[in-house]
N, C-alpha and C positions, 0 to 999 in steps of 0.2 A: 499682768492683765492676761487672759488665757484667751487663745484663738477659737471661736466657735465653729465646729464642723458640722456640715449638713449630714443628713442621713447617708447621702451616696458623697462621700467629700473624696476629695482628688485622691488624698492620701489613701482611703479606704477602697477605691476603684483599682489603684496601681498594685495596693497590697494582693487584691482578689484577683489581678491579672498575673501578677508573679506566681502566686501559689498554683492556678492554672496552667501556666504556660510555661514556667521557668525549664523544667526539665524537657520537653519536646523543644524548646528553642536552643537549649544545649546541645542535644543532639544534632540537630540541626547546624548549627554553627560548628562544630566539631567535624562533620563531613564536609562544610566548606574549608574549615581552616586546617584540619588534620593535626590539630595541637589541642588539647585541652585547657591549657592555661589561656592561650588566645579565644578559645571559644567562651570560657567563662568572663572574661572580659568583652568579647563583643554582647554577649548577652547582658551583661551589667550595663553596657552602652546603649542598648536596646531599650532596657526600662527606664534608664535617664532620658533618652530621646523622648519614648513615648509619655512620662511623666511631664516635659516640658511641653508636649503638643496635645495633651489630653483635652484641652478645651478647646481645641480646633478640630478634634477628632468628632466628625457628624454621624458616626455610626451608619455611613452609607454602606460600608464595608462591615465584617464582622470584625470584632477584637483579635480573634485568631488571625485574620487575614490581614490586618493592618499591623500587628506585630511581627508576623512573619517577614511581612514586606520591609521594615526597618531593619529586621535581623539579617536581611538577605542584604542590604545595602550598607549596612555596616561590615559585614563580613566583606564584601568586594570592596570595600575602602579601605579596610584593613590588610588585604591582599595585596591591593595594588600600592601601598606606601612602601618606600625605600626600606625601612628597618626589616621588613616582613621576610626578605629574601634570607637574610640570616639567620631567623629561626629554625630550629630541630623540629621537623614537622614529622619525624619517624616514630613517634609513638603509636601504639597498638589500641584498637577499640577496646580491650579488655582492660583498659585503664580508665576510660570513663564511667562514673560512678552510676550507680543503681541501672545495672542492667537486669532487664527483667527476667532471663534465665540466661544458665552459660550456653557461649555458641558452640555451634558446630564446627568444625573446618569449612564445611560448605556453606556455612554463613558467613564465615570470614573472608572466604575468596569472593562469593557474591557481592559483599559490601566492598572489598577493595575495589571489583570491577566497576560498582557503580559510582566509586569516589574517581574513577579513572575517564568516566565518560566525558564528553565534551562538556563544557559549562551548561548549555541551553538543555542538554540532555539530562544532564545530573540535577538541575533546578527541579525539572518536572519530577524526576524520579523520587526526588528526595520529599516534595512537597506531597506527591500522591501517595505514595508508597511507604516513606517514613512518617510524614505528617498526618497521614489519613484522609486529606483533604481532597476534597472532591474537582473533578476536571475545571467546572465552573468557579470555585474556589481559587483554585492554581491559577486560572486564568485573569482572575481578577486581582491576585497577589503579583501576579508577574506584568499586568496591562497588557495581555495579548488576548487573542481571541480563544475560545473554548477549544476549537478546530485546530488550532497551533499547538496547543496543550495534547490533544487526543494523537497529533501526529507525532509531536516529539516523544510522546510515550511508546509509540509503535517502534520509533526508530530506536527508543533506547532501549526496548524489549528484545529487537533485532540482536543489536549489538552486544548486548550481555549475552544472549545465547550462541554468539557466534564465539566469543569468547571464552565463554564457560566449556562450549565442546570442543574448544581448542587446548584447552587447558589441562586438560585430562585428570584434573582434581577433583571432579564431581562425581560423587556417588551414582552408580547406574540404577540404582532402584527406582 
């Protein structure tokens, strides 16, 4: 006997989410974990958790926000786990598949500096600058106020400016 699926079955919904958000979540997880294979595992775990909890998703938030929150929590859990300290995270960004364009040295320096930000600043930088979320969406994802997100973005911007001006690696143009 074959299972009857509705027009918006759970499987179809999760497949659509994977198609829409897989690459952006992979980039986000890579920025958190600094390891491509661990990032892939985190994304896979994110979609497994989403599938398991899809029936309880009330659409109070957007799918993107919901999946991003799951991915961030998954990365944090992986990072806190005991075995993670033994993983070689010296992989460079050029190993991450499907980059939109070749990066310049300045882009790589900026990315490295973003990855070195304190966690709270890095989170808002990744969500707003990398994921393209609005301050409101980032606030919802992180369960903080919009003002907190804006404040963290400003602090992140200042820290990055200071780090890049001190590095001497940026182009003067």
